[in-house]
VOPAGU-2260 file (C-alpha; in pm, 1 decimal, decimal comma):
REM VOPAGU-2260
SITE   aa  ch    i         X         Y         Z
SITE  MET   A    0   -6791,4   14002,3   11537,2
SITE  ASP   A    1   -6486,8   13934,3   11506,5
SITE  ASP   A    2   -6413,3   13714,6   11808,9
SITE  ILE   A    3   -6686,7   13472,4   11774,1
SITE  GLY   A    4   -6584,8   13246,7   11477,1
SITE  ARG   A    5   -6666,7   12886,5   11520,6
SITE  PRO   A    6   -6528,1   12555,7   11341,0
SITE  ASP   A    7   -6680,8   12516,2   11040,6
SITE  ASP   A    8   -6894,6   12207,5   11181,9
SITE  ARG   A    9   -7044,9   12397,5   11470,2
SITE  SER   A   10   -7364,7   12558,8   11428,8
SITE  THR   A   11   -7455,0   12824,5   11691,1
SITE  GLN   A   12   -7763,1   12984,8   11500,2
SITE  ALA   A   13   -8102,4   12922,7   11612,2
SITE  PRO   A   14   -8311,4   12769,5   11320,0
SITE  GLU   A   15   -8531,7   13046,6   11158,8
SITE  ASP   A   16   -8854,6   12832,2   11166,2
SITE  ALA   A   17   -9124,5   12998,4   11358,1
SITE  VAL   A   18   -9209,7   13358,3   11317,7
SITE  ALA   A   19   -9077,3   13639,4   11092,7
SITE  THR   A   20   -8864,9   13685,0   10786,4
SITE  ALA   A   21   -8506,2   13726,3   10792,1
SITE  PRO   A   22   -8392,8   14089,8   10800,6
SITE  THR   A   23   -8165,6   14239,2   10540,0
SITE  ARG   A   24   -7897,9   14268,0   10814,2
SITE  PRO   A   25   -7824,5   14022,6   11072,4
SITE  LEU   A   26   -7892,3   14087,3   11439,1
SITE  PRO   A   27   -7671,4   14271,3   11666,0
SITE  LEU   A   28   -7574,1   13953,1   11875,4
SITE  ALA   A   29   -7612,5   13682,5   11606,5
SITE  GLY   A   30   -7336,1   13453,9   11630,9
SITE  LEU   A   31   -7331,4   13472,1   12011,2
SITE  ARG   A   32   -7430,0   13156,2   12218,3
SITE  VAL   A   33   -7580,9   13177,4   12554,8
SITE  LEU   A   34   -7635,1   12887,1   12788,1
SITE  ASP   A   35   -7946,3   13002,1   13030,9
SITE  VAL   A   36   -7949,3   12797,4   13337,4
SITE  THR   A   37   -8198,6   13032,9   13516,3
SITE  GLN   A   38   -8548,1   12996,3   13615,6
SITE  VAL   A   39   -8819,1   13219,1   13735,7
SITE  MET   A   40   -8769,8   13602,7   13621,5
SITE  ALA   A   41   -8427,8   13798,5   13639,5
SITE  GLY   A   42   -8217,8   13529,9   13496,8
SITE  PRO   A   43   -8485,2   13447,6   13197,9
SITE  PHE   A   44   -8574,9   13769,3   13152,6
SITE  CYS   A   45   -8222,6   13882,3   13124,7
SITE  SER   A   46   -8125,4   13606,3   12890,6
SITE  MET   A   47   -8445,8   13667,8   12665,8
SITE  LEU   A   48   -8334,1   14026,9   12614,1
SITE  LEU   A   49   -8008,2   13871,8   12474,1
SITE  ALA   A   50   -8202,7   13643,8   12252,5
SITE  ASP   A   51   -8434,2   13888,0   12099,1
SITE  LEU   A   52   -8109,4   14056,8   11971,1
SITE  GLY   A   53   -8001,0   13732,9   11804,0
SITE  ALA   A   54   -7794,3   13545,0   12051,5
SITE  ASP   A   55   -7861,3   13189,7   12020,2
SITE  VAL   A   56   -8003,8   13133,6   12401,6
SITE  ILE   A   57   -8014,5   12743,4   12489,3
SITE  LYS   A   58   -8226,1   12698,9   12775,9
SITE  VAL   A   59   -8089,7   12425,1   13004,7
SITE  GLU   A   60   -8396,8   12304,0   13215,3
SITE  PRO   A   61   -8428,1   12020,7   13506,8
SITE  PRO   A   62   -8619,6   11710,9   13287,5
SITE  GLY   A   63   -8968,9   11659,2   13425,0
SITE  THR   A   64   -9034,5   11999,6   13585,4
SITE  GLY   A   65   -8869,6   12232,4   13364,2
SITE  ASP   A   66   -8831,0   12649,5   13459,9
SITE  GLN   A   67   -9079,9   12690,0   13795,7
SITE  THR   A   68   -9250,9   12935,6   13589,5
SITE  ARG   A   69   -9367,8   12710,3   13341,8
SITE  GLY   A   70   -9641,9   12557,0   13615,4
SITE  ALA   A   71   -9662,1   12912,6   13782,5
SITE  MET   A   72   -9937,9   13181,8   13806,0
SITE  GLY   A   73  -10242,7   13005,0   13907,7
SITE  PHE   A   74  -10458,6   13007,5   13597,4
SITE  LYS   A   75  -10440,6   12744,6   13328,1
SITE  MET   A   76  -10330,6   12799,1   12969,6
SITE  LYS   A   77  -10427,6   12528,5   12672,4
SITE  GLY   A   78  -10060,6   12391,3   12733,9
SITE  PRO   A   79   -9881,7   12339,1   13027,3
SITE  ASP   A   80   -9710,8   12666,0   13035,8
SITE  SER   A   81   -9786,4   12951,8   13201,9
SITE  MET   A   82   -9858,6   13321,4   13022,1
SITE  GLY   A   83   -9594,3   13453,8   13242,4
SITE  PHE   A   84   -9328,6   13176,1   13115,8
SITE  LEU   A   85   -9424,0   13269,6   12740,9
SITE  ASN   A   86   -9338,0   13618,8   12784,4
SITE  MET   A   87   -9021,6   13581,9   12930,8
SITE  ASN   A   88   -8866,9   13279,3   12704,4
SITE  ARG   A   89   -8932,5   13382,5   12354,9
SITE  ASN   A   90   -8639,0   13328,3   12096,7
SITE  LYS   A   91   -8482,7   13030,1   12314,7
SITE  ARG   A   92   -8400,2   12645,8   12247,5
SITE  SER   A   93   -8474,3   12425,1   12528,1
SITE  ILE   A   94   -8248,7   12106,4   12645,0
SITE  ALA   A   95   -8402,3   11921,5   12923,0
SITE  LEU   A   96   -8065,8   11812,7   13139,6
SITE  ASN   A   97   -8004,3   11657,7   13474,2
SITE  LEU   A   98   -7721,1   11856,6   13595,7
SITE  LYS   A   99   -7694,7   11621,6   13920,8
SITE  SER   A  100   -7612,4   11310,9   13684,9
SITE  GLU   A  101   -7265,7   11264,4   13555,0
SITE  ALA   A  102   -7387,8   11209,6   13210,6
SITE  GLY   A  103   -7594,0   11531,0   13218,3
SITE  ARG   A  104   -7266,2   11724,3   13344,4
SITE  ALA   A  105   -7060,6   11552,8   13053,1
SITE  LEU   A  106   -7309,6   11683,3   12803,8
SITE  PHE   A  107   -7326,5   12012,1   12960,4
SITE  MET   A  108   -6948,5   12068,0   12910,3
SITE  LYS   A  109   -6962,0   11975,2   12560,6
SITE  LEU   A  110   -7205,9   12284,3   12543,6
SITE  VAL   A  111   -6972,9   12505,0   12739,0
SITE  THR   A  112   -6685,5   12476,3   12520,6
SITE  THR   A  113   -6940,7   12593,1   12219,8
SITE  ALA   A  114   -7081,6   12908,6   12449,4
SITE  ASP   A  115   -6958,0   13259,2   12471,1
SITE  ILE   A  116   -7184,1   13334,1   12794,5
SITE  LEU   A  117   -7367,4   13151,5   13058,1
SITE  VAL   A  118   -7606,4   13290,4   13279,9
SITE  GLU   A  119   -7741,2   13122,3   13604,3
SITE  ASN   A  120   -7899,2   13187,6   13899,3
SITE  TYR   A  121   -7888,5   12897,8   14126,2
SITE  ARG   A  122   -7821,3   12969,2   14503,7
SITE  PRO   A  123   -7468,6   13087,0   14552,3
SITE  GLY   A  124   -7231,1   12786,8   14585,8
SITE  VAL   A  125   -7461,7   12541,4   14399,6
SITE  MET   A  126   -7294,7   12564,9   14028,3
SITE  LYS   A  127   -6990,5   12506,5   14214,0
SITE  LYS   A  128   -7103,1   12232,2   14420,9
SITE  LEU   A  129   -7196,0   12044,6   14102,6
SITE  GLY   A  130   -6855,8   12108,9   13942,0
SITE  LEU   A  131   -7001,5   12365,6   13692,7
SITE  GLY   A  132   -6854,1   12689,6   13873,5
SITE  TYR   A  133   -6659,7   12954,8   13675,0
SITE  GLU   A  134   -6299,1   12836,7   13774,2
SITE  VAL   A  135   -6380,4   12530,1   13618,1
SITE  LEU   A  136   -6573,9   12602,3   13316,4
SITE  ARG   A  137   -6283,1   12877,3   13235,7
SITE  GLU   A  138   -6041,3   12607,5   13203,4
SITE  HIS   A  139   -6247,8   12420,5   12934,0
SITE  ASN   A  140   -6338,0   12771,0   12784,5
SITE  PRO   A  141   -6115,1   13070,5   12868,2
SITE  ARG   A  142   -6327,0   13300,9   12675,8
SITE  LEU   A  143   -6660,3   13214,2   12840,7
SITE  ILE   A  144   -6872,2   13506,6   13009,6
SITE  TYR   A  145   -6993,1   13349,2   13341,3
SITE  ALA   A  146   -7294,5   13573,0   13493,6
SITE  SER   A  147   -7455,7   13468,3   13829,1
SITE  ILE   A  148   -7759,0   13605,7   13956,3
SITE  SER   A  149   -7885,8   13590,6   14283,8
SITE  GLY   A  150   -8057,1   13771,7   14563,1
SITE  PHE   A  151   -7783,8   13942,3   14781,9
SITE  GLY   A  152   -7460,7   13839,0   14543,3
SITE  GLN   A  153   -7194,1   13596,1   14597,2
SITE  SER   A  154   -7021,7   13708,1   14884,8
SITE  GLY   A  155   -7123,8   13882,7   15223,3
SITE  PRO   A  156   -7325,8   13806,1   15523,2
SITE  TRP   A  157   -7660,1   13791,9   15338,9
SITE  ALA   A  158   -7510,3   13604,9   15036,0
SITE  MET   A  159   -7694,5   13256,9   15119,6
SITE  ARG   A  160   -8042,2   13412,3   15204,7
SITE  PRO   A  161   -8282,8   13303,2   14978,8
SITE  GLY   A  162   -8329,0   13614,1   14725,7
SITE  TYR   A  163   -8655,4   13721,7   14630,8
SITE  ASP   A  164   -8793,8   14049,1   14467,3
SITE  LEU   A  165   -8981,8   14126,2   14778,9
SITE  MET   A  166   -8705,6   14043,6   15013,1
SITE  ALA   A  167   -8470,9   14271,6   14796,9
SITE  GLN   A  168   -8677,8   14563,2   14773,7
SITE  ALA   A  169   -8750,1   14551,0   15165,7
SITE  MET   A  170   -8382,4   14502,9   15268,7
SITE  SER   A  171   -8255,0   14785,2   14990,9
SITE  GLY   A  172   -8474,4   15045,6   15127,5
SITE  VAL   A  173   -8693,7   15072,2   14805,0
SITE  MET   A  174   -9003,4   14962,4   15021,8
SITE  SER   A  175   -8912,7   15217,0   15299,5
SITE  VAL   A  176   -8989,4   15511,9   15048,6
SITE  THR   A  177   -9278,9   15328,2   14868,8
SITE  GLY   A  178   -9654,8   15389,3   14949,3
SITE  HIS   A  179   -9824,6   15677,6   15144,0
SITE  PRO   A  180   -9721,4   15870,5   15468,5
SITE  GLY   A  181   -9799,7   15684,6   15769,9
SITE  GLY   A  182   -9932,6   15387,0   15596,1
SITE  PRO   A  183   -9825,4   15015,9   15579,4
SITE  PRO   A  184   -9529,0   14906,3   15396,9
SITE  VAL   A  185   -9615,1   14868,7   15031,1
SITE  LYS   A  186   -9402,1   14729,2   14763,1
SITE  ALA   A  187   -9342,7   14854,3   14406,1
SITE  GLY   A  188   -9618,7   14725,6   14207,4
SITE  VAL   A  189   -9394,7   14590,6   13947,0
SITE  PRO   A  190   -9074,2   14328,4   14071,3
SITE  VAL   A  191   -8824,2   14633,4   14035,0
SITE  ALA   A  192   -8543,0   14443,8   14168,3
SITE  ASP   A  193   -8601,1   14130,1   13950,6
SITE  ILE   A  194   -8612,5   14326,5   13617,5
SITE  GLY   A  195   -8335,9   14578,7   13732,9
SITE  CYS   A  196   -8097,2   14313,3   13809,8
SITE  ALA   A  197   -8187,2   14165,1   13475,7
SITE  LEU   A  198   -8108,9   14498,6   13276,1
SITE  PHE   A  199   -7795,7   14545,8   13501,4
SITE  CYS   A  200   -7676,1   14178,3   13431,6
SITE  VAL   A  201   -7735,5   14246,7   13045,4
SITE  TYR   A  202   -7522,3   14557,8   13069,8
SITE  GLY   A  203   -7269,7   14354,6   13252,5
SITE  ILE   A  204   -7239,1   14079,9   13008,2
SITE  LEU   A  205   -7225,1   14313,8   12691,2
SITE  SER   A  206   -6959,0   14512,2   12855,0
SITE  ALA   A  207   -6761,0   14207,2   12946,2
SITE  TYR   A  208   -6822,7   14088,0   12591,7
SITE  ILE   A  209   -6659,0   14413,9   12445,2
SITE  GLY   A  210   -6376,3   14391,1   12671,5
SITE  ARG   A  211   -6321,6   14042,8   12546,8
SITE  GLN   A  212   -6276,0   14153,0   12190,6
SITE  THR   A  213   -5957,7   14313,3   12314,6
SITE  SER   A  214   -5841,1   14083,6   12580,6
SITE  GLY   A  215   -5933,6   13755,4   12449,2
SITE  GLU   A  216   -6081,4   13657,9   12762,7
SITE  GLY   A  217   -6415,8   13604,8   12930,1
SITE  GLN   A  218   -6488,4   13735,4   13326,4
SITE  TYR   A  219   -6727,3   13635,7   13605,9
SITE  ILE   A  220   -7005,6   13862,0   13667,3
SITE  ASP   A  221   -7177,6   13872,7   14023,7
SITE  ALA   A  222   -7522,6   14048,4   13985,2
SITE  SER   A  223   -7752,4   14079,4   14264,7
SITE  LEU   A  224   -8137,6   14184,3   14314,1
SITE  PHE   A  225   -8011,5   14385,9   14661,9
SITE  ASP   A  226   -7751,7   14572,8   14454,8
SITE  SER   A  227   -8000,2   14658,5   14143,5
SITE  ALA   A  228   -8255,0   14788,1   14413,5
SITE  LEU   A  229   -8018,1   14965,3   14585,4
SITE  ALA   A  230   -7892,5   15149,2   14274,6
SITE  PHE   A  231   -8240,6   15283,0   14206,2
SITE  SER   A  232   -8191,1   15516,2   14517,0
SITE  ILE   A  233   -8014,3   15806,1   14351,2
SITE  TRP   A  234   -8251,6   16068,7   14457,9
SITE  ASP   A  235   -8343,1   15907,1   14781,1
SITE  ILE   A  236   -8002,5   15846,2   14924,6
SITE  SER   A  237   -7865,5   16186,6   14771,7
SITE  GLU   A  238   -8133,5   16351,6   15024,4
SITE  TYR   A  239   -8001,6   16133,0   15315,4
SITE  TRP   A  240   -7633,3   16225,7   15233,6
SITE  GLY   A  241   -7685,8   16561,4   15162,0
SITE  THR   A  242   -7942,3   16656,9   15474,6
SITE  GLY   A  243   -7897,7   16348,8   15734,1
SITE  ARG   A  244   -8287,1   16303,6   15665,9
SITE  ILE   A  245   -8400,6   15964,5   15629,9
SITE  PRO   A  246   -8640,7   15951,4   15330,3
SITE  LYS   A  247   -8987,1   15847,3   15369,5
SITE  PRO   A  248   -9301,8   15751,9   15137,6
SITE  LEU   A  249   -9423,0   16022,3   14959,1
SITE  GLY   A  250   -9706,8   15856,9   14800,2
SITE  THR   A  251   -9705,8   16017,7   14399,7
SITE  ALA   A  252   -9494,3   16297,9   14503,9
SITE  ASN   A  253   -9144,6   16392,3   14451,4
SITE  LEU   A  254   -8843,1   16469,5   14657,3
SITE  MET   A  255   -8720,9   16755,2   14388,9
SITE  SER   A  256   -9039,0   16925,3   14314,8
SITE  ALA   A  257   -9406,4   17026,1   14376,5
SITE  PRO   A  258   -9666,8   17014,6   14252,0
SITE  TYR   A  259   -9546,1   16679,8   14042,3
SITE  GLN   A  260   -9797,1   16422,9   14160,3
SITE  ALA   A  261  -10131,5   16242,2   14134,0
SITE  VAL   A  262  -10427,3   16501,7   14193,9
SITE  ARG   A  263  -10797,2   16462,4   14210,2
SITE  ALA   A  264  -10990,0   16584,7   13964,2
SITE  SER   A  265  -11409,4   16584,3   13980,7
SITE  ASP   A  266  -11404,8   16196,3   13828,2
SITE  GLY   A  267  -11092,1   16072,0   14000,2
SITE  TYR   A  268  -10708,7   16122,4   13982,7
SITE  PHE   A  269  -10453,0   16185,8   13718,3
SITE  VAL   A  270  -10100,1   16311,2   13720,8
SITE  MET   A  271   -9933,9   16664,3   13648,9
SITE  GLY   A  272   -9623,4   16865,0   13734,7
SITE  ALA   A  273   -9523,5   17223,5   13749,3
SITE  THR   A  274   -9150,2   17133,2   13771,4
SITE  ASN   A  275   -9006,7   17500,0   13778,5
SITE  GLN   A  276   -9099,2   17876,5   13846,8
SITE  LYS   A  277   -9237,9   17913,9   13454,6
SITE  LEU   A  278   -9468,5   17603,6   13460,1
SITE  TRP   A  279   -9594,5   17697,5   13790,8
SITE  ARG   A  280   -9693,1   18064,6   13685,3
SITE  LEU   A  281   -9866,6   17898,0   13399,6
SITE  LEU   A  282  -10036,1   17634,3   13574,9
SITE  CYS   A  283  -10198,2   17945,7   13811,6
SITE  ASP   A  284  -10289,2   18108,9   13516,4
SITE  VAL   A  285  -10464,5   17830,9   13377,2
SITE  LEU   A  286  -10640,5   17766,4   13721,4
SITE  ALA   A  287  -10730,9   18143,9   13777,1
SITE  ARG   A  288  -10531,0   18115,8   14088,6
SITE  THR   A  289  -10309,9   18422,9   14092,9
SITE  ASP   A  290  -10368,9   18437,6   14464,7
SITE  LEU   A  291  -10117,9   18127,6   14491,2
SITE  VAL   A  292   -9855,8   18312,1   14293,9
SITE  ASP   A  293   -9834,8   18594,5   14566,3
SITE  ASP   A  294   -9871,9   18336,6   14860,4
SITE  PRO   A  295   -9521,2   18289,2   15000,6
SITE  ARG   A  296   -9581,9   17949,5   15106,8
SITE  PHE   A  297   -9552,8   17896,7   14759,6
SITE  ALA   A  298   -9317,0   18138,0   14624,5
SITE  ASP   A  299   -9045,9   17866,8   14521,2
SITE  ILE   A  300   -8948,4   17522,2   14474,6
SITE  PRO   A  301   -8834,1   17482,6   14845,2
SITE  ALA   A  302   -9161,1   17660,2   15000,8
SITE  ARG   A  303   -9376,7   17466,3   14794,5
SITE  LEU   A  304   -9202,6   17140,9   14909,8
SITE  ALA   A  305   -9228,3   17241,8   15264,1
SITE  ASN   A  306   -9600,2   17334,6   15247,4
SITE  ARG   A  307   -9700,7   17056,4   14976,4
SITE  ASP   A  308   -9983,0   16918,9   15169,4
SITE  VAL   A  309  -10137,0   17247,3   15177,2
SITE  LEU   A  310  -10053,1   17320,3   14821,4
SITE  ILE   A  311  -10227,1   17021,5   14701,8
SITE  GLU   A  312  -10544,0   17079,6   14895,5
SITE  GLU   A  313  -10553,9   17429,6   14743,9
SITE  LEU   A  314  -10501,7   17283,8   14387,0
SITE  GLU   A  315  -10745,6   17032,1   14408,0
SITE  THR   A  316  -10989,0   17270,7   14484,4
SITE  SER   A  317  -10962,5   17413,6   14148,7
SITE  PHE   A  318  -10872,0   17075,3   13980,3
SITE  ALA   A  319  -11237,0   16940,4   14124,4
SITE  GLU   A  320  -11451,3   17169,6   13853,2
SITE  ARG   A  321  -11344,8   16926,3   13548,7
SITE  THR   A  322  -11320,3   16584,4   13481,8
SITE  ALA   A  323  -10932,6   16420,9   13482,2
SITE  GLU   A  324  -10952,1   16368,0   13092,0
SITE  GLU   A  325  -11036,3   16727,4   13053,1
SITE  TRP   A  326  -10749,5   16852,1   13274,4
SITE  VAL   A  327  -10497,9   16640,1   13091,6
SITE  THR   A  328  -10622,3   16778,4   12756,4
SITE  HIS   A  329  -10610,5   17137,6   12897,6
SITE  LEU   A  330  -10269,4   17108,0   13070,2
SITE  LEU   A  331  -10099,6   16960,9   12790,6
SITE  ALA   A  332  -10256,3   17213,9   12538,1
SITE  VAL   A  333  -10076,1   17487,9   12723,8
SITE  GLY   A  334   -9731,4   17280,9   12777,2
SITE  ILE   A  335   -9766,7   17149,1   13129,8
SITE  PRO   A  336   -9668,6   16794,8   13193,4
SITE  ALA   A  337   -9990,2   16590,9   13268,4
SITE  GLY   A  338  -10118,0   16224,6   13170,9
SITE  ARG   A  339  -10404,7   16013,2   13296,3
SITE  MET   A  340  -10405,6   15696,9   13525,8
SITE  ASN   A  341  -10430,0   15389,0   13264,0
SITE  THR   A  342  -10458,3   15038,7   13363,7
SITE  TYR   A  343  -10226,5   14786,9   13204,5
SITE  PRO   A  344  -10502,3   14705,4   12913,3
SITE  GLU   A  345  -10542,3   15099,1   12851,4
SITE  ALA   A  346  -10174,8   15135,3   12828,5
SITE  PHE   A  347  -10110,8   14849,7   12575,6
SITE  GLU   A  348  -10427,4   14903,2   12375,7
SITE  SER   A  349  -10405,5   15302,0   12374,3
SITE  GLU   A  350  -10337,5   15461,4   12030,6
SITE  HIS   A  351   -9950,9   15514,0   12153,1
SITE  GLY   A  352   -9902,5   15167,1   12293,1
SITE  ARG   A  353  -10030,3   15026,2   11942,7
SITE  HIS   A  354   -9776,0   15260,6   11787,4
SITE  ARG   A  355   -9492,4   15168,7   11950,9
SITE  GLU   A  356   -9575,5   14814,5   11896,3
SITE  MET   A  357   -9527,8   14720,2   12274,0
SITE  ARG   A  358   -9801,6   14428,8   12231,1
SITE  ILE   A  359   -9685,5   14168,4   11979,1
SITE  GLU   A  360   -9829,1   13833,2   11891,5
SITE  VAL   A  361   -9634,2   13482,3   11871,8
SITE  PRO   A  362   -9767,6   13185,2   11700,0
SITE  HIS   A  363   -9740,3   12892,7   11937,2
SITE  PRO   A  364   -9782,6   12518,1   11878,7
SITE  ASN   A  365  -10013,9   12488,0   12213,9
SITE  GLU   A  366  -10163,6   12813,9   12263,2
SITE  GLY   A  367  -10186,2   12950,2   11914,7
SITE  SER   A  368  -10120,6   13314,5   11893,1
SITE  VAL   A  369   -9964,2   13424,4   12216,4
SITE  PRO   A  370   -9953,0   13804,9   12332,0
SITE  ASN   A  371   -9606,5   13884,8   12418,3
SITE  ILE   A  372   -9489,0   14219,5   12536,4
SITE  GLY   A  373   -9285,0   14409,1   12250,2
SITE  PHE   A  374   -8944,5   14508,2   12229,4
SITE  PRO   A  375   -8853,2   14844,6   12427,7
SITE  VAL   A  376   -8582,0   14946,4   12241,6
SITE  LYS   A  377   -8604,6   15031,7   11861,2
SITE  PHE   A  378   -8318,7   15009,5   11615,4
SITE  SER   A  379   -8313,8   15173,5   11309,4
SITE  GLY   A  380   -8088,4   14891,4   11102,8
SITE  THR   A  381   -8138,2   14548,3   11313,4
SITE  PRO   A  382   -8501,7   14607,8   11505,0
SITE  PRO   A  383   -8542,5   14301,0   11741,4
SITE  ARG   A  384   -8781,2   14059,2   11631,4
SITE  THR   A  385   -8937,4   13722,0   11735,0
SITE  ARG   A  386   -8798,1   13415,9   11574,6
SITE  MET   A  387   -8897,4   13128,4   11773,9
SITE  HIS   A  388   -9171,5   13093,2   12031,9
SITE  ALA   A  389   -9106,1   13014,3   12410,8
SITE  PRO   A  390   -8939,8   12641,0   12362,6
SITE  LEU   A  391   -9169,7   12350,5   12474,7
SITE  LEU   A  392   -8987,8   12150,1   12798,0
SITE  GLY   A  393   -8682,7   11999,6   12585,1
SITE  GLU   A  394   -8803,8   12072,3   12267,0
SITE  HIS   A  395   -8475,7   12125,7   12131,8
SITE  THR   A  396   -8267,5   11853,3   12297,5
SITE  GLU   A  397   -8249,2   11593,5   12006,7
SITE  SER   A  398   -8127,1   11893,6   11742,5
SITE  LEU   A  399   -7875,3   12007,1   12013,4
SITE  LEU   A  400   -7721,4   11668,8   12032,1
SITE  ARG   A  401   -7710,0   11638,2   11667,6
SITE  GLU   A  402   -7528,5   11998,4   11653,5
SITE  LEU   A  403   -7279,3   11852,7   11889,2
SITE  GLY   A  404   -7205,0   11570,3   11659,0
SITE  LEU   A  405   -7324,8   11279,4   11901,9
SITE  ASP   A  406   -7504,5   10973,2   11739,4
SITE  ASP   A  407   -7780,6   10775,2   11832,1
SITE  ASP   A  408   -7506,4   10535,0   12013,6
SITE  ASP   A  409   -7374,1   10872,0   12225,0
SITE  THR   A  410   -7733,3   10950,3   12301,5
SITE  GLU   A  411   -7833,9   10612,1   12413,6
SITE  ALA   A  412   -7555,9   10618,6   12665,3
SITE  LEU   A  413   -7637,8   10966,6   12787,4
SITE  ARG   A  414   -8001,0   10844,6   12860,6
SITE  ALA   A  415   -7883,7   10558,0   13019,5
SITE  GLY   A  416   -7673,9   10775,7   13216,4
SITE  GLY   A  417   -7957,5   10975,4   13343,0
SITE  ALA   A  418   -7874,9   11277,5   13154,1
SITE  PHE   A  419   -8227,5   11344,8   13065,7
SITE  ALA   A  420   -8418,5   11174,0   13373,0
SITE  PRO   A  421   -8614,5   11396,6   13637,8
């Protein structure tokens, strides 16, 4: 990478001391240094994705407590860190640093001069109040890419509201289309605003990095849970803009096609979709329901959408004749999309989940072997890999001080100045 050269005495590579053997080619982001000043989910997940691809991610945590997620989830592991923390912070190093102290901020500024990227998710204005806002840091490092993650963005009438996935799902409209018609509000079962924001932030960071190769300058990135959740509304808002109809919950059904949802078999539900005329006629043949082909209520996609409830009732009278597994096997055999309703354990332990290596094991000094979610994107030449376990709080403080060229006297002065104190 032609724009991340460092002075010879400055190390930016995390030590290869934990898990895998070195690949034959460097990982794509090897040589990039990221300061991760984030907690909980969206920020840590964003920085972990960068770490998985080789970036040296330094997690800057409050002394004493660290990332809030270390103590979350309501059940105990062998050590002090939660399973959620262990699943979102692999491949990172941790320094415990009190950014409210002058000494802590001075040390942080030394780290900033070595960094390519900074990710933070404090409430808007907090980093600026600490004297660590983008305008200040860019004076020390004009090439810095500075990404802020928040609930509602850095500007606007909602900017100062607390930002959590639940609020973003509700206020973005996601919850208005989640659940079953006439039922109570339901959030998406997974944190779509948090994870979506992490993904969009990575997209922004890498785009800014590519741009920096030409311009030589970094820039500021403002990513929010609210904006990210809204960005998922493509089909729903298109329906409203195109028809004036406000989208409503559809359960497992789909705006664009029917049948395309969960249906009941003799022993429970499975999912299937006959999304075009060819598949619809094929489904009717499989079910021996030629009467449905000739029924004007189901003649084409608009008709089936308009009569979706009656359509599903008709289909389920036939699906009740076999088990869900039998139907999935039978439909797939003739080319109709179908799938079983897996629990998470079933999905991860399925033959396909194991083949895709979506569960990996990471050695950890407290926990032994820790399961982690595998890498969702596969690379042919430089596959992501686990180089380090999720760090213990402040585990790399001393080594990072040495990398910055600080001696024992410097460290003692920082300690006396409260840089490492809660």
